[in-house]
Structure formats: structure tokens, C-alpha cells
N, CA, C and O atoms as a GROMACS GRO file, in nm:
protein
  568
    1TYR      N    1   2.390  -1.924   9.806
    1TYR     CA    2   2.306  -1.887   9.918
    1TYR      C    3   2.209  -1.775   9.878
    1TYR      O    4   2.088  -1.785   9.899
    2ARG      N    5   2.264  -1.668   9.820
    2ARG     CA    6   2.181  -1.551   9.788
    2ARG      C    7   2.076  -1.584   9.682
    2ARG      O    8   1.963  -1.534   9.690
    3ALA      N    9   2.109  -1.667   9.586
    3ALA     CA   10   2.017  -1.694   9.475
    3ALA      C   11   1.921  -1.808   9.505
    3ALA      O   12   1.806  -1.804   9.460
    4LEU      N   13   1.963  -1.910   9.579
    4LEU     CA   14   1.880  -2.029   9.594
    4LEU      C   15   1.817  -2.047   9.733
    4LEU      O   16   1.704  -2.093   9.743
    5ILE      N   17   1.888  -2.010   9.838
    5ILE     CA   18   1.837  -2.036   9.974
    5ILE      C   19   1.768  -1.913  10.033
    5ILE      O   20   1.656  -1.923  10.084
    6PHE      N   21   1.833  -1.798  10.025
    6PHE     CA   22   1.782  -1.676  10.086
    6PHE      C   23   1.637  -1.643  10.046
    6PHE      O   24   1.559  -1.607  10.134
    7PRO      N   25   1.599  -1.653   9.919
    7PRO     CA   26   1.460  -1.617   9.883
    7PRO      C   27   1.354  -1.700   9.958
    7PRO      O   28   1.244  -1.651   9.981
    8PHE      N   29   1.386  -1.823   9.994
    8PHE     CA   30   1.289  -1.906  10.066
    8PHE      C   31   1.283  -1.873  10.214
    8PHE      O   32   1.190  -1.915  10.282
    9LEU      N   33   1.380  -1.798  10.266
    9LEU     CA   34   1.383  -1.763  10.407
    9LEU      C   35   1.309  -1.633  10.437
    9LEU      O   36   1.275  -1.606  10.553
   10ILE      N   37   1.284  -1.554  10.334
   10ILE     CA   38   1.217  -1.426  10.354
   10ILE      C   39   1.071  -1.451  10.392
   10ILE      O   40   0.999  -1.524  10.323
   11ARG      N   41   1.029  -1.390  10.502
   11ARG     CA   42   0.891  -1.410  10.548
   11ARG      C   43   0.792  -1.322  10.474
   11ARG      O   44   0.698  -1.372  10.412
   12GLU      N   45   0.813  -1.194  10.479
   12GLU     CA   46   0.724  -1.098  10.414
   12GLU      C   47   0.809  -0.995  10.344
   12GLU      O   48   0.931  -0.993  10.360
   13GLY      N   49   0.748  -0.913  10.270
   13GLY     CA   50   0.822  -0.805  10.204
   13GLY      C   51   0.758  -0.769  10.074
   13GLY      O   52   0.654  -0.821  10.034
   14LYS      N   53   0.825  -0.678  10.008
   14LYS     CA   54   0.775  -0.634   9.879
   14LYS      C   55   0.798  -0.744   9.776
   14LYS      O   56   0.904  -0.807   9.776
   15PRO      N   57   0.702  -0.767   9.689
   15PRO     CA   58   0.724  -0.868   9.584
   15PRO      C   59   0.830  -0.820   9.486
   15PRO      O   60   0.840  -0.701   9.456
   16THR      N   61   0.909  -0.913   9.435
   16THR     CA   62   1.012  -0.881   9.337
   16THR      C   63   0.949  -0.877   9.199
   16THR      O   64   0.880  -0.971   9.159
   17PRO      N   65   0.971  -0.768   9.125
   17PRO     CA   66   0.918  -0.763   8.989
   17PRO      C   67   0.975  -0.878   8.905
   17PRO      O   68   1.091  -0.916   8.920
   18PHE      N   69   0.892  -0.934   8.818
   18PHE     CA   70   0.932  -1.050   8.739
   18PHE      C   71   1.055  -1.020   8.654
   18PHE      O   72   1.145  -1.104   8.644
   19PHE      N   73   1.062  -0.902   8.594
   19PHE     CA   74   1.176  -0.866   8.510
   19PHE      C   75   1.306  -0.865   8.591
   19PHE      O   76   1.410  -0.911   8.543
   20THR      N   77   1.299  -0.812   8.713
   20THR     CA   78   1.416  -0.811   8.802
   20THR      C   79   1.458  -0.953   8.834
   20THR      O   80   1.577  -0.984   8.835
   21PHE      N   81   1.361  -1.039   8.861
   21PHE     CA   82   1.390  -1.179   8.890
   21PHE      C   83   1.460  -1.245   8.773
   21PHE      O   84   1.560  -1.315   8.791
   22VAL      N   85   1.409  -1.224   8.652
   22VAL     CA   86   1.469  -1.284   8.532
   22VAL      C   87   1.611  -1.234   8.510
   22VAL      O   88   1.701  -1.313   8.480
   23LEU      N   89   1.633  -1.102   8.525
   23LEU     CA   90   1.768  -1.048   8.508
   23LEU      C   91   1.864  -1.106   8.612
   23LEU      O   92   1.978  -1.140   8.580
   24ALA      N   93   1.819  -1.116   8.736
   24ALA     CA   94   1.904  -1.172   8.842
   24ALA      C   95   1.936  -1.319   8.814
   24ALA      O   96   2.049  -1.363   8.833
   25LEU      N   97   1.836  -1.393   8.770
   25LEU     CA   98   1.857  -1.534   8.737
   25LEU      C   99   1.957  -1.549   8.622
   25LEU      O  100   2.049  -1.631   8.630
   26LEU      N  101   1.939  -1.470   8.517
   26LEU     CA  102   2.032  -1.476   8.404
   26LEU      C  103   2.174  -1.439   8.446
   26LEU      O  104   2.271  -1.503   8.404
   27PHE      N  105   2.186  -1.338   8.529
   27PHE     CA  106   2.318  -1.298   8.577
   27PHE      C  107   2.383  -1.410   8.656
   27PHE      O  108   2.500  -1.442   8.633
   28CYS      N  109   2.309  -1.471   8.749
   28CYS     CA  110   2.365  -1.579   8.831
   28CYS      C  111   2.405  -1.700   8.746
   28CYS      O  112   2.511  -1.759   8.768
   29VAL      N  113   2.322  -1.735   8.650
   29VAL     CA  114   2.354  -1.849   8.562
   29VAL      C  115   2.477  -1.818   8.479
   29VAL      O  116   2.567  -1.902   8.468
   30TYR      N  117   2.482  -1.700   8.420
   30TYR     CA  118   2.596  -1.664   8.335
   30TYR      C  119   2.724  -1.653   8.417
   30TYR      O  120   2.829  -1.702   8.374
   31ASN      N  121   2.717  -1.590   8.534
   31ASN     CA  122   2.836  -1.580   8.619
   31ASN      C  123   2.882  -1.718   8.664
   31ASN      O  124   3.002  -1.746   8.664
   32GLY      N  125   2.790  -1.803   8.702
   32GLY     CA  126   2.826  -1.940   8.741
   32GLY      C  127   2.894  -2.014   8.627
   32GLY      O  128   2.991  -2.086   8.648
   33TYR      N  129   2.841  -1.996   8.508
   33TYR     CA  130   2.902  -2.058   8.390
   33TYR      C  131   3.044  -2.006   8.369
   33TYR      O  132   3.137  -2.085   8.349
   34LEU      N  133   3.061  -1.874   8.374
   34LEU     CA  134   3.194  -1.815   8.352
   34LEU      C  135   3.294  -1.861   8.458
   34LEU      O  136   3.408  -1.896   8.426
   35GLN      N  137   3.251  -1.860   8.584
   35GLN     CA  138   3.342  -1.903   8.691
   35GLN      C  139   3.377  -2.051   8.676
   35GLN      O  140   3.493  -2.089   8.688
   36GLY      N  141   3.276  -2.133   8.650
   36GLY     CA  142   3.300  -2.277   8.633
   36GLY      C  143   3.388  -2.308   8.513
   36GLY      O  144   3.479  -2.390   8.522
   37ARG      N  145   3.360  -2.242   8.402
   37ARG     CA  146   3.441  -2.266   8.281
   37ARG      C  147   3.584  -2.219   8.302
   37ARG      O  148   3.678  -2.286   8.259
   38SER      N  149   3.601  -2.107   8.368
   38SER     CA  150   3.735  -2.056   8.396
   38SER      C  151   3.814  -2.155   8.481
   38SER      O  152   3.930  -2.184   8.453
   39LEU      N  153   3.750  -2.207   8.585
   39LEU     CA  154   3.820  -2.299   8.676
   39LEU      C  155   3.844  -2.436   8.613
   39LEU      O  156   3.947  -2.498   8.637
   40SER      N  157   3.748  -2.483   8.533
   40SER     CA  158   3.761  -2.618   8.479
   40SER      C  159   3.843  -2.625   8.350
   40SER      O  160   3.904  -2.728   8.321
   41ASN      N  161   3.845  -2.519   8.272
   41ASN     CA  162   3.911  -2.525   8.142
   41ASN      C  163   4.041  -2.445   8.132
   41ASN      O  164   4.129  -2.481   8.052
   42TYR      N  165   4.056  -2.340   8.209
   42TYR     CA  166   4.169  -2.250   8.187
   42TYR      C  167   4.265  -2.239   8.305
   42TYR      O  168   4.385  -2.222   8.285
   43ALA      N  169   4.214  -2.247   8.427
   43ALA     CA  170   4.300  -2.229   8.543
   43ALA      C  171   4.390  -2.351   8.561
   43ALA      O  172   4.344  -2.465   8.551
   44LYS      N  173   4.517  -2.326   8.586
   44LYS     CA  174   4.614  -2.433   8.610
   44LYS      C  175   4.674  -2.409   8.748
   44LYS      O  176   4.726  -2.301   8.776
   45TYR      N  177   4.667  -2.509   8.832
   45TYR     CA  178   4.720  -2.497   8.968
   45TYR      C  179   4.828  -2.601   8.992
   45TYR      O  180   4.819  -2.713   8.942
   46PRO      N  181   4.931  -2.564   9.068
   46PRO     CA  182   5.033  -2.664   9.103
   46PRO      C  183   4.974  -2.769   9.196
   46PRO      O  184   4.869  -2.747   9.257
   47SER      N  185   5.040  -2.882   9.208
   47SER     CA  186   4.986  -2.994   9.286
   47SER      C  187   4.963  -2.958   9.434
   47SER      O  188   4.874  -3.015   9.496
   48GLY      N  189   5.038  -2.866   9.490
   48GLY     CA  190   5.022  -2.830   9.630
   48GLY      C  191   4.937  -2.706   9.653
   48GLY      O  192   4.948  -2.643   9.758
   49TRP      N  193   4.853  -2.670   9.555
   49TRP     CA  194   4.776  -2.545   9.562
   49TRP      C  195   4.688  -2.536   9.686
   49TRP      O  196   4.672  -2.428   9.743
   50LEU      N  197   4.630  -2.648   9.728
   50LEU     CA  198   4.539  -2.644   9.844
   50LEU      C  199   4.613  -2.615   9.974
   50LEU      O  200   4.549  -2.586  10.076
   51LYS      N  201   4.745  -2.621   9.974
   51LYS     CA  202   4.826  -2.588  10.092
   51LYS      C  203   4.891  -2.450  10.077
   51LYS      O  204   4.957  -2.404  10.169
   52ASP      N  205   4.873  -2.386   9.963
   52ASP     CA  206   4.931  -2.255   9.936
   52ASP      C  207   4.865  -2.150  10.026
   52ASP      O  208   4.743  -2.153  10.042
   53PRO      N  209   4.942  -2.056  10.084
   53PRO     CA  210   4.883  -1.952  10.171
   53PRO      C  211   4.775  -1.868  10.101
   53PRO      O  212   4.682  -1.823  10.167
   54ARG      N  213   4.787  -1.847   9.970
   54ARG     CA  214   4.683  -1.771   9.898
   54ARG      C  215   4.551  -1.846   9.899
   54ARG      O  216   4.445  -1.787   9.922
   55PHE      N  217   4.557  -1.978   9.875
   55PHE     CA  218   4.433  -2.056   9.875
   55PHE      C  219   4.374  -2.061  10.015
   55PHE      O  220   4.254  -2.040  10.032
   56ILE      N  221   4.457  -2.090  10.114
   56ILE     CA  222   4.408  -2.103  10.253
   56ILE      C  223   4.348  -1.971  10.301
   56ILE      O  224   4.240  -1.970  10.360
   57THR      N  225   4.419  -1.860  10.277
   57THR     CA  226   4.367  -1.728  10.317
   57THR      C  227   4.238  -1.696  10.244
   57THR      O  228   4.142  -1.648  10.304
   58GLY      N  229   4.235  -1.722  10.114
   58GLY     CA  230   4.115  -1.696  10.036
   58GLY      C  231   3.997  -1.781  10.081
   58GLY      O  232   3.885  -1.732  10.092
   59PHE      N  233   4.023  -1.909  10.106
   59PHE     CA  234   3.916  -1.998  10.152
   59PHE      C  235   3.863  -1.952  10.288
   59PHE      O  236   3.742  -1.952  10.311
   60MET      N  237   3.953  -1.912  10.378
   60MET     CA  238   3.909  -1.863  10.509
   60MET      C  239   3.828  -1.733  10.495
   60MET      O  240   3.729  -1.714  10.564
   61GLY      N  241   3.873  -1.644  10.404
   61GLY     CA  242   3.797  -1.522  10.379
   61GLY      C  243   3.659  -1.552  10.327
   61GLY      O  244   3.561  -1.490  10.368
   62TRP      N  245   3.651  -1.648  10.234
   62TRP     CA  246   3.521  -1.688  10.180
   62TRP      C  247   3.432  -1.745  10.291
   62TRP      O  248   3.315  -1.709  10.301
   63LEU      N  249   3.488  -1.832  10.374
   63LEU     CA  250   3.412  -1.896  10.481
   63LEU      C  251   3.363  -1.795  10.584
   63LEU      O  252   3.247  -1.798  10.625
   64ILE      N  253   3.451  -1.705  10.626
   64ILE     CA  254   3.413  -1.602  10.722
   64ILE      C  255   3.309  -1.509  10.661
   64ILE      O  256   3.212  -1.472  10.726
   65GLY      N  257   3.330  -1.470  10.535
   65GLY     CA  258   3.234  -1.383  10.467
   65GLY      C  259   3.096  -1.447  10.458
   65GLY      O  260   2.995  -1.380  10.479
   66MET      N  261   3.092  -1.576  10.428
   66MET     CA  262   2.962  -1.644  10.421
   66MET      C  263   2.895  -1.649  10.558
   66MET      O  264   2.774  -1.629  10.569
   67ALA      N  265   2.973  -1.675  10.662
   67ALA     CA  266   2.916  -1.677  10.797
   67ALA      C  267   2.861  -1.540  10.835
   67ALA      O  268   2.752  -1.530  10.890
   68VAL      N  269   2.936  -1.434  10.805
   68VAL     CA  270   2.890  -1.297  10.833
   68VAL      C  271   2.763  -1.268  10.753
   68VAL      O  272   2.668  -1.211  10.807
   69ASN      N  273   2.762  -1.306  10.627
   69ASN     CA  274   2.647  -1.282  10.540
   69ASN      C  275   2.522  -1.353  10.592
   69ASN      O  276   2.416  -1.291  10.605
   70ILE      N  277   2.534  -1.480  10.623
   70ILE     CA  278   2.418  -1.558  10.670
   70ILE      C  279   2.369  -1.506  10.805
   70ILE      O  280   2.249  -1.492  10.826
   71HIS      N  281   2.462  -1.477  10.897
   71HIS     CA  282   2.422  -1.426  11.029
   71HIS      C  283   2.356  -1.289  11.018
   71HIS      O  284   2.257  -1.262  11.085
   72SER      N  285   2.411  -1.204  10.932
   72SER     CA  286   2.354  -1.070  10.913
   72SER      C  287   2.214  -1.077  10.852
   72SER      O  288   2.125  -1.003  10.893
   73ASP      N  289   2.196  -1.166  10.756
   73ASP     CA  290   2.062  -1.184  10.697
   73ASP      C  291   1.964  -1.234  10.802
   73ASP      O  292   1.847  -1.195  10.802
   74HIS      N  293   2.010  -1.321  10.891
   74HIS     CA  294   1.924  -1.372  11.000
   74HIS      C  295   1.880  -1.255  11.090
   74HIS      O  296   1.763  -1.246  11.127
   75ILE      N  297   1.973  -1.167  11.125
   75ILE     CA  298   1.940  -1.050  11.206
   75ILE      C  299   1.839  -0.962  11.134
   75ILE      O  300   1.742  -0.916  11.194
   76LEU      N  301   1.860  -0.937  11.005
   76LEU     CA  302   1.769  -0.852  10.929
   76LEU      C  303   1.630  -0.913  10.918
   76LEU      O  304   1.530  -0.842  10.928
   77ARG      N  305   1.622  -1.045  10.896
   77ARG     CA  306   1.491  -1.110  10.884
   77ARG      C  307   1.411  -1.103  11.013
   77ARG      O  308   1.288  -1.107  11.011
   78ASN      N  309   1.480  -1.093  11.125
   78ASN     CA  310   1.412  -1.095  11.255
   78ASN      C  311   1.403  -0.957  11.320
   78ASN      O  312   1.379  -0.948  11.441
   79LEU      N  313   1.421  -0.851  11.244
   79LEU     CA  314   1.411  -0.716  11.300
   79LEU      C  315   1.269  -0.683  11.346
   79LEU      O  316   1.249  -0.626  11.453
   80ARG      N  317   1.174  -0.718  11.266
   80ARG     CA  318   1.034  -0.684  11.294
   80ARG      C  319   0.954  -0.809  11.332
   80ARG      O  320   0.978  -0.919  11.281
   81LYS      N  321   0.862  -0.789  11.420
   81LYS     CA  322   0.767  -0.896  11.453
   81LYS      C  323   0.664  -0.904  11.340
   81LYS      O  324   0.645  -0.806  11.269
   82PRO      N  325   0.597  -1.019  11.322
   82PRO     CA  326   0.497  -1.031  11.216
   82PRO      C  327   0.392  -0.918  11.224
   82PRO      O  328   0.338  -0.889  11.330
   83GLY      N  329   0.368  -0.856  11.110
   83GLY     CA  330   0.270  -0.748  11.101
   83GLY      C  331   0.328  -0.611  11.133
   83GLY      O  332   0.263  -0.509  11.107
   84GLU      N  333   0.446  -0.606  11.187
   84GLU     CA  334   0.508  -0.480  11.223
   84GLU      C  335   0.569  -0.414  11.098
   84GLU      O  336   0.621  -0.484  11.011
   85THR      N  337   0.562  -0.282  11.091
   85THR     CA  338   0.621  -0.209  10.978
   85THR      C  339   0.714  -0.102  11.033
   85THR      O  340   0.724  -0.082  11.154
   86GLY      N  341   0.781  -0.033  10.944
   86GLY     CA  342   0.869   0.076  10.986
   86GLY      C  343   1.015   0.034  10.980
   86GLY      O  344   1.049  -0.083  10.968
   87TYR      N  345   1.099   0.135  10.990
   87TYR     CA  346   1.243   0.112  10.981
   87TYR      C  347   1.301   0.082  11.118
   87TYR      O  348   1.265   0.146  11.217
   88LYS      N  349   1.389  -0.014  11.124
   88LYS     CA  350   1.460  -0.046  11.247
   88LYS      C  351   1.607  -0.061  11.215
   88LYS      O  352   1.645  -0.111  11.109
   89ILE      N  353   1.689  -0.016  11.306
   89ILE     CA  354   1.834  -0.028  11.289
   89ILE      C  355   1.878  -0.164  11.345
   89ILE      O  356   1.852  -0.195  11.461
   90PRO      N  357   1.945  -0.245  11.261
   90PRO     CA  358   1.990  -0.376  11.309
   90PRO      C  359   2.102  -0.363  11.411
   90PRO      O  360   2.187  -0.274  11.402
   91ARG      N  361   2.102  -0.453  11.508
   91ARG     CA  362   2.204  -0.457  11.613
   91ARG      C  363   2.256  -0.599  11.624
   91ARG      O  364   2.186  -0.696  11.593
   92GLY      N  365   2.381  -0.610  11.668
   92GLY     CA  366   2.442  -0.741  11.689
   92GLY      C  367   2.529  -0.784  11.573
   92GLY      O  368   2.519  -0.728  11.463
   93GLY      N  369   2.612  -0.882  11.597
   93GLY     CA  370   2.701  -0.932  11.493
   93GLY      C  371   2.787  -0.822  11.435
   93GLY      O  372   2.830  -0.732  11.507
   94MET      N  373   2.812  -0.828  11.307
   94MET     CA  374   2.895  -0.728  11.240
   94MET      C  375   2.823  -0.593  11.225
   94MET      O  376   2.887  -0.494  11.189
   95PHE      N  377   2.692  -0.588  11.253
   95PHE     CA  378   2.621  -0.460  11.248
   95PHE      C  379   2.673  -0.365  11.356
   95PHE      O  380   2.647  -0.245  11.349
   96GLU      N  381   2.744  -0.416  11.455
   96GLU     CA  382   2.805  -0.330  11.556
   96GLU      C  383   2.925  -0.254  11.498
   96GLU      O  384   2.970  -0.156  11.558
   97TYR      N  385   2.977  -0.299  11.383
   97TYR     CA  386   3.096  -0.239  11.324
   97TYR      C  387   3.070  -0.172  11.189
   97TYR      O  388   3.134  -0.072  11.157
   98VAL      N  389   2.978  -0.226  11.111
   98VAL     CA  390   2.942  -0.169  10.981
   98VAL      C  391   2.791  -0.171  10.966
   98VAL      O  392   2.724  -0.262  11.015
   99SER      N  393   2.736  -0.069  10.900
   99SER     CA  394   2.591  -0.062  10.888
   99SER      C  395   2.536  -0.159  10.784
   99SER      O  396   2.418  -0.195  10.790
  100GLY      N  397   2.618  -0.202  10.690
  100GLY     CA  398   2.575  -0.297  10.588
  100GLY      C  399   2.648  -0.429  10.605
  100GLY      O  400   2.720  -0.473  10.515
  101ALA      N  401   2.631  -0.493  10.719
  101ALA     CA  402   2.706  -0.615  10.750
  101ALA      C  403   2.679  -0.726  10.649
  101ALA      O  404   2.770  -0.802  10.616
  102ASN      N  405   2.556  -0.737  10.600
  102ASN     CA  406   2.525  -0.840  10.501
  102ASN      C  407   2.602  -0.814  10.371
  102ASN      O  408   2.652  -0.908  10.309
  103PHE      N  409   2.610  -0.688  10.332
  103PHE     CA  410   2.687  -0.653  10.212
  103PHE      C  411   2.836  -0.679  10.234
  103PHE      O  412   2.905  -0.732  10.146
  104PHE      N  413   2.886  -0.639  10.351
  104PHE     CA  414   3.026  -0.662  10.384
  104PHE      C  415   3.061  -0.810  10.376
  104PHE      O  416   3.164  -0.848  10.320
  105GLY      N  417   2.974  -0.895  10.432
  105GLY     CA  418   2.998  -1.039  10.428
  105GLY      C  419   3.005  -1.093  10.287
  105GLY      O  420   3.092  -1.174  10.256
  106GLU      N  421   2.915  -1.048  10.202
  106GLU     CA  422   2.914  -1.097  10.064
  106GLU      C  423   3.036  -1.048   9.986
  106GLU      O  424   3.093  -1.122   9.906
  107ILE      N  425   3.076  -0.924  10.009
  107ILE     CA  426   3.197  -0.872   9.944
  107ILE      C  427   3.319  -0.953   9.990
  107ILE      O  428   3.403  -0.990   9.909
  108LEU      N  429   3.328  -0.980  10.120
  108LEU     CA  430   3.439  -1.060  10.172
  108LEU      C  431   3.439  -1.200  10.111
  108LEU      O  432   3.545  -1.254  10.079
  109GLU      N  433   3.322  -1.258  10.097
  109GLU     CA  434   3.311  -1.391  10.033
  109GLU      C  435   3.376  -1.392   9.896
  109GLU      O  436   3.459  -1.478   9.866
  110TRP      N  437   3.339  -1.296   9.813
  110TRP     CA  438   3.385  -1.298   9.674
  110TRP      C  439   3.532  -1.259   9.660
  110TRP      O  440   3.598  -1.305   9.567
  111PHE      N  441   3.583  -1.174   9.749
  111PHE     CA  442   3.727  -1.146   9.745
  111PHE      C  443   3.806  -1.266   9.796
  111PHE      O  444   3.915  -1.293   9.748
  112GLY      N  445   3.751  -1.339   9.893
  112GLY     CA  446   3.814  -1.463   9.937
  112GLY      C  447   3.817  -1.565   9.825
  112GLY      O  448   3.918  -1.632   9.802
  113PHE      N  449   3.705  -1.577   9.753
  113PHE     CA  450   3.697  -1.667   9.639
  113PHE      C  451   3.801  -1.629   9.534
  113PHE      O  452   3.869  -1.715   9.478
  114ALA      N  453   3.812  -1.498   9.507
  114ALA     CA  454   3.908  -1.451   9.406
  114ALA      C  455   4.052  -1.484   9.446
  114ALA      O  456   4.132  -1.523   9.362
  115LEU      N  457   4.083  -1.468   9.574
  115LEU     CA  458   4.218  -1.499   9.620
  115LEU      C  459   4.244  -1.650   9.614
  115LEU      O  460   4.353  -1.693   9.575
  116ALA      N  461   4.145  -1.729   9.651
  116ALA     CA  462   4.162  -1.875   9.647
  116ALA      C  463   4.178  -1.926   9.504
  116ALA      O  464   4.252  -2.022   9.481
  117CYS      N  465   4.110  -1.863   9.409
  117CYS     CA  466   4.114  -1.909   9.270
  117CYS      C  467   4.227  -1.846   9.189
  117CYS      O  468   4.284  -1.908   9.100
  118CYS      N  469   4.258  -1.721   9.221
  118CYS     CA  470   4.361  -1.645   9.147
  118CYS      C  471   4.335  -1.645   8.997
  118CYS      O  472   4.425  -1.672   8.917
  119THR      N  473   4.210  -1.616   8.958
  119THR     CA  474   4.178  -1.602   8.817
  119THR      C  475   4.126  -1.460   8.791
  119THR      O  476   4.073  -1.396   8.882
  120ILE      N  477   4.142  -1.413   8.670
  120ILE     CA  478   4.093  -1.280   8.634
  120ILE      C  479   3.941  -1.275   8.642
  120ILE      O  480   3.884  -1.171   8.676
  121GLU      N  481   3.875  -1.386   8.612
  121GLU     CA  482   3.728  -1.390   8.618
  121GLU      C  483   3.678  -1.376   8.761
  121GLU      O  484   3.581  -1.305   8.787
  122SER      N  485   3.744  -1.444   8.854
  122SER     CA  486   3.700  -1.435   8.994
  122SER      C  487   3.729  -1.295   9.050
  122SER      O  488   3.649  -1.243   9.128
  123LEU      N  489   3.839  -1.235   9.011
  123LEU     CA  490   3.869  -1.098   9.054
  123LEU      C  491   3.769  -1.000   8.994
  123LEU      O  492   3.723  -0.908   9.063
  124ALA      N  493   3.734  -1.019   8.867
  124ALA     CA  494   3.636  -0.931   8.803
  124ALA      C  495   3.502  -0.936   8.876
  124ALA      O  496   3.439  -0.833   8.898
  125PHE      N  497   3.460  -1.057   8.914
  125PHE     CA  498   3.333  -1.067   8.985
  125PHE      C  499   3.342  -1.006   9.124
  125PHE      O  500   3.246  -0.943   9.170
  126ALA      N  501   3.456  -1.022   9.193
  126ALA     CA  502   3.473  -0.962   9.325
  126ALA      C  503   3.465  -0.809   9.314
  126ALA      O  504   3.403  -0.744   9.398
  127LEU      N  505   3.528  -0.753   9.212
  127LEU     CA  506   3.524  -0.607   9.194
  127LEU      C  507   3.383  -0.559   9.160
  127LEU      O  508   3.338  -0.456   9.211
  128CYS      N  509   3.313  -0.633   9.075
  128CYS     CA  510   3.173  -0.598   9.044
  128CYS      C  511   3.088  -0.603   9.170
  128CYS      O  512   3.005  -0.515   9.193
  129THR      N  513   3.108  -0.704   9.250
  129THR     CA  514   3.035  -0.716   9.376
  129THR      C  515   3.064  -0.597   9.467
  129THR      O  516   2.972  -0.541   9.527
  130LEU      N  517   3.192  -0.560   9.477
  130LEU     CA  518   3.230  -0.445   9.559
  130LEU      C  519   3.159  -0.318   9.513
  130LEU      O  520   3.104  -0.244   9.595
  131PHE      N  521   3.160  -0.292   9.382
  131PHE     CA  522   3.099  -0.169   9.332
  131PHE      C  523   2.947  -0.170   9.348
  131PHE      O  524   2.888  -0.069   9.387
  132ILE      N  525   2.884  -0.281   9.317
  132ILE     CA  526   2.738  -0.288   9.324
  132ILE      C  527   2.690  -0.287   9.469
  132ILE      O  528   2.605  -0.206   9.506
  133LEU      N  529   2.744  -0.378   9.550
  133LEU     CA  530   2.699  -0.386   9.689
  133LEU      C  531   2.751  -0.269   9.771
  133LEU      O  532   2.686  -0.227   9.867
  134GLY      N  533   2.868  -0.216   9.734
  134GLY     CA  534   2.919  -0.098   9.804
  134GLY      C  535   2.826   0.020   9.788
  134GLY      O  536   2.801   0.094   9.884
  135SER      N  537   2.774   0.040   9.667
  135SER     CA  538   2.679   0.151   9.646
  135SER      C  539   2.548   0.125   9.719
  135SER      O  540   2.487   0.218   9.773
  136ARG      N  541   2.503   0.000   9.721
  136ARG     CA  542   2.380  -0.032   9.796
  136ARG      C  543   2.402  -0.011   9.946
  136ARG      O  544   2.314   0.039  10.015
  137ALA      N  545   2.519  -0.051   9.995
  137ALA     CA  546   2.549  -0.034  10.137
  137ALA      C  547   2.550   0.116  10.175
  137ALA      O  548   2.501   0.154  10.281
  138LYS      N  549   2.606   0.198  10.086
  138LYS     CA  550   2.608   0.342  10.112
  138LYS      C  551   2.467   0.398  10.119
  138LYS      O  552   2.435   0.479  10.206
  139GLN      N  553   2.380   0.355  10.025
  139GLN     CA  554   2.239   0.399  10.026
  139GLN      C  555   2.170   0.355  10.155
  139GLN      O  556   2.098   0.434  10.216
  140HIS      N  557   2.190   0.231  10.195
  140HIS     CA  558   2.127   0.183  10.317
  140HIS      C  559   2.179   0.256  10.439
  140HIS      O  560   2.102   0.283  10.532
  141HIS      N  561   2.306   0.289  10.441
  141HIS     CA  562   2.364   0.360  10.554
  141HIS      C  563   2.300   0.498  10.568
  141HIS      O  564   2.268   0.542  10.678
  142GLN      N  565   2.281   0.566  10.454
  142GLN     CA  566   2.221   0.700  10.457
  142GLN      C  567   2.076   0.692  10.500
  142GLN      O  568   2.008   0.794  10.509
   0.00000   0.00000   0.00000
């Protein structure tokens, strides 16, 4: 969602520097490769894994996190009317509980994914997401 769909939904804003775009693209491709290779070549699951409470809880966390993320991004995209500038505080959805609801949703997504997969690679990415987006969320809150 963040890499492929979200960029097409943004109406206006600051242009992304090309170097930043390339680094983000390389990161997403490499992370996707690592996650896919880990799941397809190394992870071993018992036959009833899809009924295991860890998988179900993780999948639900991922699903709820994605819903929070998408809804929060929708609120952020619609804060200003066309041509309007300035800072506005988002209201509604999870923004009533946390100031960085979009970041919270994405962090929840990746921890849900990590729980559903139970691999060191998925946990590593969830922790990286927490540290990176957590620091961004703190900056946005301030």
C-alpha cells in the first residue's frame, strides 16, 4: 500500500527528491525479497498453522493495522481544501487516541505480520518499522 498505491492518491505536496525515491524503492524491493525468501525457503510451518492462535492474532493485527493506516491516510489527504496551506491537526479515527495514527497503523501491521510469520526476518522488519516510524511520529507530534 505505502509503496505502490499511496503515492498515486496524494493530490498535492512537496515533490520527492529522486535520490530519496530510489533509496525507498531499493529498500522496498530488498525487504520484499528478504521476506519472500524467508517465507518460501526457510520457514517451516505445521499443517494446522493457519488455525494457530499466533497466526490468527497476527493476521488480525495486520488487517486492523492496514485499516487504521488506510483510514488515517484518507483523513490526512483531506485535511486541506485544494489551494489551502498551513498546518491542521487531524481529527477522527485513531487520531482521537494517537497523534500519529497512520504511523501507529503501519507499526501494528508489521508486528501483526511478524506474529503471523514467526520469523526472525519479519520481527527484524517490525522492529525497524517501530524505530523509524516511532521517531517520525514523535517529530510530528511535537
